[in-house]
N, C-alpha and C positions, 0 to 999 in steps of 0.2 A: 478174504474180506475185501471189499472194494474201498478205495480211498478217494474222496472228492477233493483232495487237497488242492489240485491245480485249478479246477473250475468251480468247485462248490456245487456241481450240478447233480450229484448222486444223492437222491432224497427218497423217502418212502413215497410210494405212489398213492397210498391211502390217506392223503391230506384232506382236511375238510375244505369244501368248496369256498367258504367264506375266507379261509386263510390264505388261499391262492391270491386274493385280491391284494394282500399286503406283501406277500412274497417271503415272509419270514415267520409265520405263525406257527403254533404248536400243532402236533400230529394227533389225529384221532385213530380209533380202531378201524379195521377194514370195512365194517358196515356202518360206521358212524355218519350221521348227517347233520348239517347245520342249515337252518333256514333263516336268513336275515330279514325275511318279510319283503313286502313291497317297498319300492324306492320312496323315500320321503325327501323333504327339503334339506338343504345344507344350511346349518346355523352359522352364526359368526364364530371366529376363532376364539380359543380359550385365553386365559390370562396368566401372566407370569410375574412372579415377585422374587426379589433376591433372598437368598438364605445367608445369614451371617457366616463369615468364613471362619473355619476352625482349623486348628493345627492338625496336620496329617503326618504320621510317622510311616517309614518304610515298614513293609510287612516282615514277618519272621523269616520268610522264604528268601528275602533279599531282593525281591522284585520291586519295580517302581511303585511309588505310593499312589493311592487312588487320588482322584481329582479333589482339589481343595475348595474351589469355587462352585457353589451350587445355587440353584434357583428352584422355586416352587411353581408348579404349573397346575392350573385348574382347568378341567376339560370344558369345551364350548357349551355343553349342556349344564354346566355348573354343578354337577353331581359328585365329581371325584377330583382329588388332588394327589399329586405325587411330586417328589423332588428329582431333579436330574442335574448332571453337571452343566454349568453355565455355558460351556462350549458346545454342547450338543443342541439339536433343534427338534421341534415338535411340529408335525404338520396335522392340523386339526381343522376341519375333517379331512381324513386321508382318502375318502371315497364317499360314495352315496350312502346315506343312512337308511335303516329299515323303517317300515311304517311305525309310527309311535316315537320316532327319534332314538336318542342314545348317544354314546360316545364312540368315536372311531378316530383314534390318534396314533400316529406312527412316529417313533423316536429314531433319529439318526445321529451318528457320530460326526466329528469334525470333517471327515472325508465324505459324508453324505451317505454312508452305508447304514441300512436299516438294522437296528438292534432289538427292537421290541415293538409289538403292536398291542394297543389297548382298545378292546371293543366291549360294548354292553348291549343289552336287548337282543340276545342271541338265543334262538331255540336249538337245543342240542339233543342228540341221542346216539347211544353206542351199545353195541352188543359185542361181548368178548368171545370170538370164536376160536382165536388162536392165542397162545401164550409164548413168550420169548424169554431168553436169558436177559437179566437186567442188572444194572448197577445204579444205586443212588449215590450221587457224588456229594450233594449238600441238601439240607432241608431247614426250614425255618417256619415256625407257626406264625400266623397273621391274625391275632385277635381283633384288630381294628375292623376287620371285614366279616366278623362273625354274623351268621344269619341262622335263625332257628336254633340258637345254642350251639352251633357248630362252626368252629373256626377253619378256614382254608389254610393251606400251607404252601410256601414257596419250595420248589424242588428243582434241582438240576440233575437229570437222570438219563440213562442210556438203554437202548434195547439192541440185543444181538451180540454175537461174538464170532470168533473164527469158525466155531462149529455149527452155529445156527445164526445165520446173517440178520434175522430180524424181519419186520414186515416188508413184503414185496422184495425179499431177498437182499435188503439193503440195511446196514446198521443205521441207527438213529440216535440222536442226543438232542435234548431240548431243555430249556429252562422256563419257568412260569409258575403261575398260581393254580392250584387245583383243590377241588373239594373231594376227589376220589380217594378212598382210603389207601393208605401206603400198601404196596405189595408185600407179600411174605412168601416163604418157600424159595424155590429155585427159579421161579418163572413168573412173568407178569403179563397182563394185557398190553396192547399197543398204547403208546403214550396218549393221554387225554388231559390236556391242560385246560380246563374250564372250572370256574367256581360259581357257586350259587350267589346271585345278585339280582336285585329287582330290576325289571319285572320277571326276568327268566334266568339268564346266566350271562357271564362275562369271561373275558380272557385278557391276560397281560403277560406276554412273553414271546419266545420265538424258538425255532429250530437253531441249533448250532450249525453255522455254515461258514466254513473256512474262507469263503469269498467275502464274507461280510464281517466275521469275527476274527481279526487278525491275531494269529497265534505264532509269534516270532519263534524260530528255531524248531518248529514242529512240521514244517511243510513236507518233509519226506515221510512222516509217520502215517500209519493207518488212521482212518477217520476217527475211530473211537479214542485213539491214543491222543489225537490232536485235541478232542474235546476235553480230555482229562487234563492236558496241559493248559487249555484255555482257562480252566477253573483256577489256575494259579495267577492269572494275569490281572493287572490293574483295571483294564477295561471290564473284565467280568465282575470284579468286586463293585465297580460303579454300577453295572447293570443290577446286581443283586440289591445293593442299597436303593436304587431307584424303584424297583419292583416291590420290594418289602416296604417302601414308604407309602404305598397307595393306601388311601383312606377316604372316608367320606368328606366332601368339601364342607368347610365351616365347622 
């Protein structure tokens, strides 16, 4: 198994075109396509409001507690809201928008490392031609984003192992929101973290990248083991809280 611990450069080659713009977005299947449409205008930045500080206790694992000071961010198009640690930053828009507008925001930590990208108004498609060993590290249903009676869910999952490396012969791990049914059996299609949202589809998440997602004490471990260790960190807990706080504005 390859490990990108040093440079974070080892990633599946079948990454959606639109996600390459952000450099940290979720992976699609080998034949998946995303069309953000023709370039549109760039709107004004979103709005931020403080969240009342709550007491935070150390986790049962003994790791550092998650961030105590949080703020609420509303995307520049005024359609979605999420919470994030006050020390983190949001760049919105993070690039050119598709025709018809939408949201395109990138969240970075104190060090300026990208941790998640939020995009809406995305046209997606995927065909599952290959299946890979997988592991679901964590899931949570997100009823606030229900569309057509179906609620998407947050997931942190992996593809590949020592015997079967995964898409493009490279292991993969990613966290984000998906409307794709949970895998069953001993194999799954490539990671496809998109969820149904007007007018088409949206994404909010990222690949696990050791260069961006600091995982203390795991630098010498294989990539997938680093991803599992990252799930125990305070930063990951903050990311999960942020992503699962996504909801319609207002």
